[in-house]
N, C-alpha and C positions, 0 to 999 in steps of 0.2 A: 802206502799209508797216506802220503801227501796227495797222491792222485785221487784216492777215494774221498779225501776231505775237499779237494777242489771241486769235484763233481757235486758233492753235497751242498757246498756253498753256492754254486751256480744254480742248482735246483731251487734253493731257498730264495735266491735273488729273483728268479723268474716269477716267484709267487710272493714277492715282497709286500705287495699291497694288502695281503691277508694277514701279515704278521703284526703282532702287538707286543708291547712290553709284558713280560711274565711268561713268555713261551720258553720254558726252561731248556728243552731239547735244542731248539734253534740257537738259543744263546750259548749253550755249551759248545756247539760246533763253531760258532763265530769266535768265541773266546779262544778256542784251540788255534784257529787261524791267526788271530791277532797276536797270540803268544809267540807264534813262529816269527812274526815280524819283530816283535819286541826283543827276541833273543838273537836276531840276525840270521836265523836258519833259512828264512825265505826273504825275498825282497820284491817290492812292487814292480821294479823294472831293472833291466841291466842291458849292457851293450854286447851284442853277439860278436864274438871275436872273429868269426868267419866272414861276416858281412859288414861289420861296423855299424849296423843299425840298432836302434833302441828297441828292445822287446818288452812289451808290457804284459805282466802276469795279471790278467783282468780279474781273476777270481779273488785275488787279495784285495783289490780295490772294492770289489763287491762286498767282501767281508767287512770292510770299514764302514761302508754305507749301511749295511745291515746292522752293525753295532749301534749306530746312532738311532735306528728305528726301534731296536729292542731294549735300549737303556732308557731309564727315566732320569730326570734331573735330581741330583742330590746335593745337599749342602755339605761343604767340607771346610773345616777351619784349620788354619795353620798359624799358631800364635795369635796375633791380633788381626790376621787377615781372614776374610770369609770369601768362599767361592761357591758358585752354583753351576754344576756341570754334570755331564753324563759320563765322563771318563776320569779315572784317577791319573795322577802324575806318575812319571817313571821313578823308580827307586833303585837302590843298590849300586850307586855310582862307584864308590870306592872299590867294591869287590870286582866291578867290571873294568877297573883300571882307567876310569874316566874322571877328569877334573871338572868340577862344576862350581863356579864362583857364585856367592850369594847374589840373588837377583835373577839367576838363570833358571829356566824350567824346561822340561821336556815331557811330552805327553806319553802315557803308556801306549805301546804299539809303534813307537819310533825306536830306531836302533842307533846307539852310539858306540863306535868301535873303540877298542883299547887305545889309549894314548890321545884320544880326542879331548878337546878343551872347549867348554862353554863359558865365555864371559857372560855378563848379564844379558841374556838373549833368550830366544824361544825356538823350540823345535816341535813341530806338530806331528800327529799320528801318521804312520806310514812312511815318514822320512827316514833317510839313512845317512849318517855322517861317518865317513871312513877313518881309518887309522891315522892318528897324528894330525888330524885336521882341526882348525880353530874356527869357532863361530864367535866372532868378536863382538864388542859391546853394541847393544841394541840391534844386532842383526837378527833376522828371522828366517827360519827354514820352513817353508810351507808344507802342507800335507803331501806326502808321497815323493817329495823332491829327493833326488839321489845325488849326494855329495861324495866325491871320491876320497882317496887317501892323500895326505899331505897337501890339502887345500887350505887356503886362508880366505875366509869371508871377512873382509875388513868392516870397520865400524859402520853401522847403519845399513848394511846391505839387506835388500829384500829379495829373498828367493821365493817366488810365488808357488802356491799350492794348486794342484790339479786333482780333483776327485771325480767329477762327472764330465762327460760320460765315462763309464769304467774303462773303456778302451783308449781313452785319451792319454797321450804321452806326457809324463811329468817332466819337470825341469831336471836336466842332467848336467852336473858339473863334474868333469872328469879329473882324474888324479893330477896333482901338482899344479892345478890352476890357482891363480890369484885374482880375486874379485875385489876391485878397489872400493873405497868408501862411498856409500850412498848409491851404489849401482842397484838397478832393478832388473832382475832376470825372471821372466814370468811366462805363463801360458805354454809350457812345454819347450821353451828355448833350450839350447844346448851350447855348452862351452867345452871345447876340446881339451885334451890333455896338455898341460903345461902352458895353456894360454893365459894372457893377462888382460884384464879389463881395467882401463883407466877410470878414475873416480867419476861417479855420476852417469856412467853409461847405462842406457836403457836398451834392453834386448827382449824382443818377443818375436813370434813367428812371422809377423808382417813387416818387420824392419829389415831392410836390405843391408847386407854386410858387403862392403866394397873394398877392393884392393887399391890402396892409395897410389901405388906406382903405375898401375895399368888402367885404373878407372873401371875395371870389370866388376860386376856384381857376382860374388862367388857363392852366395847363399842367401836365404832368408831365415833369420832367427838362429843361425848356427855360426859360432866363431871357430874357425879351424884350429887344430892342435898347434901349439907353440907359436901362436900369433900374439902380437901386442896390439890391442885394439882400443879405440876410444869412441865416445859418442860424438856425432857430428850432424850436419844437416846438408841437404842439397836443394837447389832451386827447382821449383816446379811451377808451370803455368797452368792456371785455371781460368774459366770464364770470368770469375770475379776478380782476377788479378794474379800477381806473382807471389808465391808463398814458399816458405822453407819447411821441408818435411824431414823428420829425423832419419838418420842412418847410423851405421857403425862402420868406422874406417879402420882398416888394418894398416898400421904404420910400419911394422917390422915383423920378420919371422925369425924366431929364436932357433938356435941349434937344437935339434931333437935330442932329448935326454939330458940336456944340460940344466943343472939346477939354476934357479933364478938368482942373478946377481943384482941385489936391490939397488946398488949404486948405479950400475949400468942401466937398469930399467928406469930409474928416476931421471937419468940423463936423456934417455930416448923420449920420455914423456915430457920433460921440461922443454926439450927442443921444439915440441909442438904445442907448448902452452898448456899442458895437462898435468895434473897431480895424481898420485895414487891414493 
């Protein structure tokens, strides 16, 4: 059934230029696909356990892009507030076992797993927030971002959205990660399981991730599992002078599978002049 739907969505996307709002059959197929995302039956991307690589399910991103083409803007009023948008907000939080504090919102087509908590925050279409994860105050989870279980996105964290091109990898935050206040993780960057990002860290695929003990660049835009990492800078020479470019520095490696001891983490970060 899902295979047939994915083929139909990809065929529609190949002919997207000819589609207009009011195409009922196309909209029916697209809504069926988005509903699978909304209920957590399907997801835009996941990690292949055999290879450890992120696999993107392109047809679901195509469905999201088609939805915006097929829907017209409508006015929605909620109490004294007025909105003009193409998509409804997500509903049925209590039945789903999700806590949503006033001021938080999630778009239809996102998935919030049981036990997850939204403080005043925002979760966009295609995103997935895993079991018992918290999206803290003023944090945002962009379109198609994949947030694992037992993750804490601290206050003001920005998780970037990635919709186009449809095969582009979204941001992936794996289980048990802690993303410190005001961090920005964007453009398909990845934070491994159990990793910790100190406050204010910026991570994208062009930013080198460096081991502080060896000085070796271990990746670009990917923080390894169980690492404690912070934002830093490194000196670079250019024809116009000497400048400092951003990097991410791995300070410590935690014991795999060990739950975060916040006191210990704070001590590690404080030793390096960084807060969570």
